[in-house]
C-alpha positions, 0 to 999 in steps of 0.5 A: 257167604252172603256177608262176604259177597256183600263186602266184595260188592262194596269194595268193588264200588269203592274201587270203581270210584277210584277207577273213575278218578284215575281215568280223569287223571289219564284224560287230563294228563294225556296218558295212554293205557292198554289193558289186555284180558286173556283167559279160558272160555267162560272165565269171566273176561266180559264181566271183569271188563264191565266192572272196570268200565261201569263208572268210567266216562265213555269218551275216555276208553275203548273196548276192542273185542277180538275175534278171528281175523277177517279175510283182509287182515289175514293178508297182513301181519297179525299185529297190524290190526292191533297197531291200528287200535292203539290208544290216542292220548288220554285214552284207555284201550281194553282188549277182550282177547288180543295178539296172544291169539297167535300163541294160543288158539292159532297154535292149539288149532294148528292154524299156523306152522309150529315155527311161526307161533314159536317166533311170535313170542319174540315178536310179541315181546318186541311189540310190547317193549315198543309200546312201553318204551313209547310211554304206554302203560300196559297191563296184562291179565289172565283169568284162569278157571277149573275145567269143572267150573267151565262146564258149569258155566257152559251149562248155565249159558245153555239154559239161560235165554239171556246168556245163550248167545255166549255159548258157541260150538267153537267153545265146546270144541275148544274144551275138547283140547283143554290139555293143549290149551293149558300147555299153550297158556303155560308156555305163553306165561313163561315166554312173555311175562317180562319185567316191563310187562308182567302177566297177572294170573287170577284164579277166577272160579269165584267171579266176585273175588276175581272182579275185585282182584282185577280192579285192585291190580289195575288201580294199583298199577295206575295209581302213579298216573293219578297226579292230576289236580281236580281243583286246578282243572276246575279253576282252568275250566272256570277261567276259560268259561268266563273268558268265553262268556265275556265274548258274548256281551 
């Protein structure tokens, strides 16, 4: 078991290096990327995001942790706050939860009428089509864990002073609606997994395996973006630096 874990960690490190190289291509080619993470509470979204970004240049990515809309956002269309956080050229935007809250927690907790969340499937598909038509690479990942594994992780968080902050009363209340949430997830995957923007569903009871799969999916999807020539960029930078230095004489 330890050997398998060590092998997974080695593979993760290799994929992280690949991610860094891909990020440099995205930066220099002025591409735009959005990575969406959704999943059950305690499924490991934060851990996966850390592994994805661990070796990256912080200038080239943004992580957006999404919570409930504030009072101001509640007075606007629910997609407004996501439009405001779309990536600029050369940037990867990573969403820790996303606009899918509309058809998940808002549906399950009955925060909006049924008619509204049913309409949201089409609205979301149109929103994402607008993004991909505009050249944004959109990757959507859903982390799924078993009910037993979730309880185990909740207990670990409760008993670990460094992880205690991760467990909230809202998490425990949400667990009581497991069946309703699972149904909402099934409907979401069915209604919003499209040819242009498919969902990648990852079984996440094994944290290391899930992190490895996440990195594999992202690097595979972004490999086509890796057309930037490091040598060419260095040559260009060298020319610019030489030109700047000559001006100092």
